[in-house]
C-alpha positions in Angstrom: 111.9 18.6 -111.8 112.7 21.5 -109.5 114.2 20.5 -106.2 111.9 21.1 -103.2 113.2 23.8 -100.7 113.9 22.4 -97.3 112.3 23.9 -94.2 112.6 23.6 -90.4 109.8 22.2 -88.3 109.3 25.6 -86.8 109.0 27.2 -90.3 106.4 24.6 -91.2 104.4 25.6 -88.2 104.7 29.3 -89.1 103.4 28.6 -92.6 100.6 26.5 -91.3 99.5 29.1 -88.8 99.7 31.9 -91.5 97.1 30.0 -93.6 94.7 30.1 -90.7 94.6 33.9 -90.4 91.6 35.5 -92.2 91.8 38.9 -93.8 90.1 41.7 -91.7 90.5 40.0 -88.4 91.8 41.5 -85.2 94.6 39.1 -84.2 96.6 39.0 -80.9 99.8 37.2 -80.2 101.1 36.9 -76.6 104.6 37.1 -75.1 107.3 34.7 -76.0 105.5 33.3 -79.1 107.7 33.7 -82.1 106.0 31.0 -84.1 102.5 32.6 -84.2 104.1 36.0 -84.4 105.9 35.1 -87.6 102.9 33.3 -88.9 100.6 36.3 -88.5 103.2 38.7 -90.1 103.5 36.2 -93.0 99.7 36.2 -93.4 99.7 40.0 -93.4 102.3 40.0 -96.2 100.7 37.4 -98.4 96.9 37.2 -98.1 95.6 39.1 -95.1 96.7 42.8 -95.6 93.8 44.2 -93.7 94.3 42.4 -90.3 94.8 44.4 -87.2 97.8 42.7 -85.7 98.9 43.0 -82.1 102.1 41.3 -80.9 103.2 41.8 -77.3 106.9 41.3 -78.0 107.1 43.4 -81.1 107.2 47.2 -81.0 106.0 47.6 -84.5 102.9 45.6 -83.8 102.0 46.8 -80.3 100.2 50.2 -80.5 99.5 50.5 -76.8 101.7 51.8 -73.9 104.3 49.3 -72.6 102.9 47.1 -69.9 99.3 47.9 -70.6 96.5 45.4 -70.6 94.8 46.6 -73.8 94.9 43.3 -75.5 92.9 41.7 -72.6 90.5 44.6 -72.7 89.9 44.0 -76.5 88.9 40.4 -75.7 86.6 41.4 -72.9 84.9 43.8 -75.3 84.4 40.9 -77.8 86.8 42.6 -80.3 89.5 40.0 -80.5 88.9 37.6 -83.4 91.9 35.3 -83.1 94.5 34.5 -80.4 97.2 31.9 -79.9 98.0 29.9 -76.8 100.2 27.0 -75.9 100.7 24.7 -72.9 103.2 22.2 -71.4 100.2 19.7 -71.6 97.1 19.6 -73.8 94.4 17.0 -73.3 91.7 15.4 -75.5 89.0 17.7 -74.0 90.8 20.9 -75.0 92.2 21.7 -71.6 95.8 23.1 -71.4 98.2 23.3 -68.5 100.7 26.2 -67.9 101.0 25.7 -64.2 102.5 22.5 -62.8 103.6 18.9 -63.7 102.5 16.5 -61.0 100.5 17.3 -57.9 99.8 21.0 -57.4 101.0 21.0 -53.8 104.2 19.1 -54.5 104.9 19.4 -58.3 107.9 18.0 -60.2 107.8 21.2 -62.3 106.3 24.6 -61.5 105.8 27.0 -64.4 105.1 30.7 -64.6 101.3 30.4 -64.9 98.6 31.8 -67.1 98.8 35.6 -67.2 95.3 36.0 -68.5 95.4 33.0 -70.8 92.2 31.5 -69.2 90.2 34.6 -69.9 91.5 34.8 -73.5 90.7 31.2 -74.1 87.0 32.1 -73.3 86.7 35.5 -74.9 88.7 35.4 -78.1 86.4 34.3 -81.0 88.9 31.7 -82.1 91.9 30.3 -80.3 94.6 28.3 -82.1 96.8 26.2 -79.8 100.3 25.5 -80.9 103.1 23.3 -79.7 106.6 22.7 -81.2 106.5 19.1 -80.1 104.0 16.3 -80.7 104.6 13.7 -78.1 102.6 11.7 -75.5 104.1 13.9 -72.8 102.4 17.0 -74.4 99.2 15.4 -75.6 97.8 13.6 -72.6 94.5 12.0 -71.6 94.0 14.5 -68.8 96.2 17.5 -67.8 97.8 17.6 -64.4 96.3 21.1 -63.8 93.6 22.9 -65.8 95.0 26.3 -66.6 92.0 26.9 -69.0 89.2 24.6 -69.9 88.3 23.6 -73.4 84.8 22.6 -72.4 82.6 24.6 -70.1 79.0 24.2 -68.7 76.2 25.5 -70.8 75.4 28.2 -68.2 78.9 29.7 -68.5 79.2 32.5 -71.0 81.9 31.9 -73.5 82.5 34.1 -76.5 84.7 31.6 -78.4 87.1 28.8 -77.6 89.4 26.2 -79.2 89.6 26.0 -82.9 92.6 23.9 -83.7 96.1 22.8 -82.6 99.1 23.2 -84.8 102.2 21.0 -84.3 105.1 19.9 -86.6 103.2 16.6 -87.2 99.6 17.6 -87.5 96.7 20.0 -87.3 94.0 18.9 -84.9 90.5 20.4 -85.3 88.1 20.9 -82.5 84.9 18.8 -82.8 82.2 21.0 -81.1 79.7 18.1 -81.1 81.9 15.5 -79.4 84.0 18.1 -77.5 87.4 16.6 -78.4 90.2 16.9 -80.9 90.2 15.1 -84.2 93.0 14.7 -86.7 92.2 17.1 -89.6 95.5 17.5 -91.5 98.7 15.5 -91.6 101.9 17.7 -91.9 104.2 16.8 -94.8 106.6 14.0 -93.8 104.3 12.6 -91.1 101.5 9.9 -91.2 98.3 9.0 -89.4 100.1 6.1 -87.7 103.0 8.3 -86.5 100.6 11.0 -85.1 98.5 8.4 -83.3 101.6 6.8 -81.8 102.7 10.2 -80.4 99.4 11.2 -79.0 98.6 10.1 -75.4 94.8 9.6 -76.0 92.7 7.9 -78.6 92.7 10.4 -81.4 89.8 10.2 -83.9 90.6 10.8 -87.5 88.3 13.1 -89.6 86.7 11.4 -92.6 88.0 14.3 -94.6 91.6 14.1 -93.3 94.2 15.3 -95.8 97.9 16.0 -96.1 98.7 19.7 -95.7 100.2 21.5 -98.6 103.9 21.9 -98.4 105.3 25.4 -97.8 105.5 27.2 -101.2 108.6 28.9 -102.5 106.9 32.3 -102.0 105.9 31.6 -98.4 109.4 30.5 -97.5 111.0 33.5 -99.4 108.8 36.1 -97.6 109.3 34.3 -94.3 113.1 34.3 -94.6 113.3 37.9 -95.8 110.5 40.3 -94.8 109.2 38.4 -91.8 112.7 37.6 -90.5 113.6 41.2 -90.6 110.5 42.2 -88.6 111.0 39.7 -85.8 114.8 39.6 -85.5 115.0 42.2 -82.7 112.2 40.6 -80.6 113.3 37.0 -81.2 117.0 36.9 -82.2 117.6 33.4 -80.9 114.6 32.0 -82.8 115.7 33.7 -86.0 119.3 32.4 -85.6 118.5 28.8 -84.7 115.1 28.0 -86.2 114.9 29.9 -89.5 117.0 29.2 -92.6 118.6 31.8 -94.9 116.7 33.0 -98.0 
Protein backbone atom coordinates (compact mmCIF):
# COMPACT_ATOMS: atom_id res chain seq x y z
CA UNK A 1 0.00 0.00 0.00
CA UNK A 2 1.36 3.42 -0.98
CA UNK A 3 2.19 5.72 1.92
CA UNK A 4 -0.11 8.74 2.22
CA UNK A 5 1.57 12.09 1.60
CA UNK A 6 1.45 14.38 4.63
CA UNK A 7 0.13 17.91 4.43
CA UNK A 8 -0.07 20.98 6.64
CA UNK A 9 -3.42 22.32 7.93
CA UNK A 10 -3.02 25.31 5.62
CA UNK A 11 -2.39 23.07 2.59
CA UNK A 12 -5.55 21.12 3.46
CA UNK A 13 -7.52 24.36 3.48
CA UNK A 14 -5.98 25.41 0.15
CA UNK A 15 -7.06 22.14 -1.47
CA UNK A 16 -10.55 22.38 0.07
CA UNK A 17 -11.01 25.90 -1.26
CA UNK A 18 -9.73 24.95 -4.70
CA UNK A 19 -12.47 22.36 -5.04
CA UNK A 20 -15.13 25.02 -4.41
CA UNK A 21 -14.07 27.13 -7.43
CA UNK A 22 -16.21 26.63 -10.54
CA UNK A 23 -14.86 26.93 -14.05
CA UNK A 24 -15.87 30.14 -15.84
CA UNK A 25 -16.37 32.19 -12.67
CA UNK A 26 -14.96 35.64 -11.98
CA UNK A 27 -13.17 35.15 -8.67
CA UNK A 28 -11.70 37.76 -6.34
CA UNK A 29 -9.22 37.36 -3.48
CA UNK A 30 -8.49 40.24 -1.12
CA UNK A 31 -5.28 41.42 0.48
CA UNK A 32 -3.29 39.27 2.92
CA UNK A 33 -5.14 36.09 1.94
CA UNK A 34 -2.57 33.47 0.90
CA UNK A 35 -4.83 30.47 1.56
CA UNK A 36 -7.64 31.40 -0.88
CA UNK A 37 -5.10 32.86 -3.31
CA UNK A 38 -3.26 29.54 -3.47
CA UNK A 39 -6.55 27.65 -3.63
CA UNK A 40 -7.82 29.64 -6.61
CA UNK A 41 -4.55 29.25 -8.52
CA UNK A 42 -4.63 25.52 -7.80
CA UNK A 43 -8.18 25.36 -9.17
CA UNK A 44 -7.08 27.25 -12.29
CA UNK A 45 -4.29 24.75 -12.84
CA UNK A 46 -6.39 21.61 -12.30
CA UNK A 47 -10.08 21.99 -13.11
CA UNK A 48 -11.05 25.64 -13.70
CA UNK A 49 -8.84 26.96 -16.52
CA UNK A 50 -11.45 29.48 -17.66
CA UNK A 51 -11.83 31.47 -14.45
CA UNK A 52 -11.09 35.17 -14.36
CA UNK A 53 -8.91 35.40 -11.28
CA UNK A 54 -8.15 38.65 -9.44
CA UNK A 55 -5.76 38.59 -6.46
CA UNK A 56 -4.92 41.89 -4.80
CA UNK A 57 -1.46 40.90 -3.57
CA UNK A 58 -0.31 39.16 -6.75
CA UNK A 59 0.90 41.20 -9.73
CA UNK A 60 0.26 38.38 -12.21
CA UNK A 61 -3.40 38.22 -11.18
CA UNK A 62 -4.23 41.90 -10.74
CA UNK A 63 -4.93 43.48 -14.14
CA UNK A 64 -5.87 46.91 -12.76
CA UNK A 65 -3.73 49.92 -11.76
CA UNK A 66 -2.17 49.63 -8.31
CA UNK A 67 -4.40 51.01 -5.60
CA UNK A 68 -7.53 50.98 -7.75
CA UNK A 69 -10.96 49.87 -6.56
CA UNK A 70 -11.87 47.91 -9.67
CA UNK A 71 -12.56 44.73 -7.69
CA UNK A 72 -15.19 46.56 -5.67
CA UNK A 73 -16.67 48.04 -8.83
CA UNK A 74 -16.99 44.53 -10.31
CA UNK A 75 -19.05 43.47 -7.31
CA UNK A 76 -21.22 46.58 -7.53
CA UNK A 77 -21.93 45.76 -11.18
CA UNK A 78 -22.93 42.19 -10.18
CA UNK A 79 -19.93 40.74 -12.04
CA UNK A 80 -18.11 39.08 -9.13
CA UNK A 81 -19.11 35.44 -8.77
CA UNK A 82 -16.96 34.38 -5.82
CA UNK A 83 -15.06 36.17 -3.07
CA UNK A 84 -13.31 35.11 0.13
CA UNK A 85 -13.54 36.77 3.54
CA UNK A 86 -12.35 36.02 7.05
CA UNK A 87 -12.87 37.39 10.53
CA UNK A 88 -11.49 37.30 14.04
CA UNK A 89 -14.99 36.12 15.05
CA UNK A 90 -17.74 34.35 13.08
CA UNK A 91 -21.12 33.62 14.61
CA UNK A 92 -23.93 31.17 13.99
CA UNK A 93 -25.96 33.71 11.97
CA UNK A 94 -23.17 34.31 9.47
CA UNK A 95 -21.98 37.63 10.91
CA UNK A 96 -18.25 38.21 11.04
CA UNK A 97 -16.12 40.69 12.97
CA UNK A 98 -13.01 42.50 11.71
CA UNK A 99 -13.21 45.48 14.05
CA UNK A 100 -12.94 44.95 17.80
CA UNK A 101 -12.90 42.36 20.56
CA UNK A 102 -14.90 43.56 23.55
CA UNK A 103 -16.89 46.77 23.85
CA UNK A 104 -16.48 49.05 20.82
CA UNK A 105 -15.77 52.14 22.91
CA UNK A 106 -13.17 50.37 25.08
CA UNK A 107 -12.08 47.21 23.26
CA UNK A 108 -9.45 44.73 24.41
CA UNK A 109 -8.32 44.43 20.77
CA UNK A 110 -8.86 46.89 17.92
CA UNK A 111 -8.23 45.68 14.37
CA UNK A 112 -7.80 47.33 11.00
CA UNK A 113 -11.45 47.15 9.97
CA UNK A 114 -13.35 46.11 6.90
CA UNK A 115 -11.99 47.90 3.79
CA UNK A 116 -15.07 47.16 1.70
CA UNK A 117 -15.72 43.70 3.15
CA UNK A 118 -19.28 44.54 4.14
CA UNK A 119 -20.22 45.55 0.60
CA UNK A 120 -18.49 42.51 -0.91
CA UNK A 121 -20.35 40.21 1.49
CA UNK A 122 -23.61 41.58 0.06
CA UNK A 123 -22.70 41.88 -3.61
CA UNK A 124 -20.49 38.92 -4.54
CA UNK A 125 -22.72 36.08 -5.75
CA UNK A 126 -21.04 33.63 -3.38
CA UNK A 127 -18.79 34.32 -0.40
CA UNK A 128 -16.67 31.63 1.21
CA UNK A 129 -15.42 32.48 4.67
CA UNK A 130 -12.18 30.93 5.85
CA UNK A 131 -10.28 30.72 9.11
CA UNK A 132 -7.06 28.87 9.90
CA UNK A 133 -8.32 28.09 13.42
CA UNK A 134 -11.47 26.33 14.54
CA UNK A 135 -12.00 27.27 18.18
CA UNK A 136 -14.72 28.65 20.44
CA UNK A 137 -12.93 32.01 20.40
CA UNK A 138 -13.45 32.20 16.63
CA UNK A 139 -16.87 30.55 16.28
CA UNK A 140 -19.04 32.41 18.77
CA UNK A 141 -22.76 32.62 19.48
CA UNK A 142 -22.73 36.35 18.71
CA UNK A 143 -19.87 38.51 17.43
CA UNK A 144 -18.73 41.48 19.53
CA UNK A 145 -19.13 43.75 16.51
CA UNK A 146 -20.92 43.09 13.21
CA UNK A 147 -18.53 44.05 10.44
CA UNK A 148 -20.87 42.43 7.93
CA UNK A 149 -24.15 40.63 8.46
CA UNK A 150 -24.95 37.13 7.30
CA UNK A 151 -28.70 37.76 7.51
CA UNK A 152 -30.40 40.91 6.26
CA UNK A 153 -34.04 42.11 6.23
CA UNK A 154 -36.12 41.12 3.22
CA UNK A 155 -36.37 44.72 2.04
CA UNK A 156 -32.56 45.04 1.81
CA UNK A 157 -31.16 44.22 -1.63
CA UNK A 158 -28.49 41.57 -1.53
CA UNK A 159 -26.92 40.02 -4.62
CA UNK A 160 -25.38 37.08 -2.78
CA UNK A 161 -24.06 36.20 0.64
CA UNK A 162 -22.49 33.42 2.68
CA UNK A 163 -22.00 30.04 1.06
CA UNK A 164 -19.63 28.15 3.36
CA UNK A 165 -16.85 28.37 5.92
CA UNK A 166 -13.60 26.45 5.46
CA UNK A 167 -11.37 25.59 8.43
CA UNK A 168 -8.73 22.92 9.12
CA UNK A 169 -11.41 20.87 10.90
CA UNK A 170 -14.57 21.34 8.88
CA UNK A 171 -16.57 22.81 6.06
CA UNK A 172 -19.74 24.51 7.29
CA UNK A 173 -22.50 25.17 4.77
CA UNK A 174 -24.99 28.04 4.97
CA UNK A 175 -28.58 26.91 5.54
CA UNK A 176 -30.66 29.56 3.79
CA UNK A 177 -33.92 28.35 5.32
CA UNK A 178 -32.76 28.31 8.95
CA UNK A 179 -30.24 31.14 8.45
CA UNK A 180 -27.37 29.47 10.23
CA UNK A 181 -24.34 27.28 9.66
CA UNK A 182 -24.56 23.49 9.48
CA UNK A 183 -21.74 20.96 9.46
CA UNK A 184 -21.45 19.66 5.90
CA UNK A 185 -17.99 18.06 5.70
CA UNK A 186 -15.52 16.75 8.24
CA UNK A 187 -11.91 17.40 7.35
CA UNK A 188 -9.58 14.37 7.36
CA UNK A 189 -8.32 13.69 10.87
CA UNK A 190 -11.22 15.42 12.60
CA UNK A 191 -14.61 14.21 13.87
CA UNK A 192 -18.12 15.50 14.49
CA UNK A 193 -17.50 15.47 18.24
CA UNK A 194 -14.24 17.43 17.95
CA UNK A 195 -15.82 20.03 15.69
CA UNK A 196 -18.78 20.53 18.01
CA UNK A 197 -16.47 20.81 21.04
CA UNK A 198 -14.53 23.58 19.30
CA UNK A 199 -17.58 25.56 18.14
CA UNK A 200 -19.04 28.16 20.49
CA UNK A 201 -22.65 27.62 19.43
CA UNK A 202 -24.94 24.63 18.96
CA UNK A 203 -23.85 23.39 15.54
CA UNK A 204 -26.39 21.40 13.58
CA UNK A 205 -25.13 18.49 11.52
CA UNK A 206 -26.36 17.98 7.98
CA UNK A 207 -28.10 14.63 7.39
CA UNK A 208 -25.74 14.26 4.43
CA UNK A 209 -22.56 15.07 6.38
CA UNK A 210 -19.49 13.34 4.98
CA UNK A 211 -15.74 13.18 5.41
CA UNK A 212 -13.90 15.32 2.87
CA UNK A 213 -11.62 13.61 0.41
CA UNK A 214 -7.98 13.74 1.39
CA UNK A 215 -5.69 15.89 -0.80
CA UNK A 216 -4.58 13.88 -3.80
CA UNK A 217 -1.00 13.38 -4.87
CA UNK A 218 -1.67 15.55 -7.95
CA UNK A 219 -3.19 18.38 -5.91
CA UNK A 220 -0.25 18.47 -3.51
CA UNK A 221 2.32 18.20 -6.31
CA UNK A 222 0.83 21.12 -8.28
CA UNK A 223 0.38 23.13 -5.09
CA UNK A 224 4.01 22.65 -4.06
CA UNK A 225 5.46 23.40 -7.50
CA UNK A 226 3.41 25.62 -9.84
CA UNK A 227 1.28 27.37 -7.21
CA UNK A 228 4.18 27.84 -4.82
CA UNK A 229 6.21 29.53 -7.55
CA UNK A 230 3.33 31.88 -8.40
CA UNK A 231 2.73 33.10 -4.82
CA UNK A 232 6.22 33.07 -3.33
CA UNK A 233 6.91 36.73 -4.12
CA UNK A 234 3.63 37.92 -2.61
CA UNK A 235 3.62 35.53 0.35
CA UNK A 236 7.20 34.45 1.11
CA UNK A 237 6.54 33.73 4.80
CA UNK A 238 3.48 31.60 4.03
CA UNK A 239 5.42 29.60 1.45
CA UNK A 240 8.35 29.12 3.79
CA UNK A 241 6.43 28.21 6.95
CA UNK A 242 3.11 26.68 5.82
CA UNK A 243 3.92 24.75 2.64
CA UNK A 244 6.00 21.62 2.30
CA UNK A 245 8.49 20.80 -0.43
CA UNK A 246 7.40 18.81 -3.46
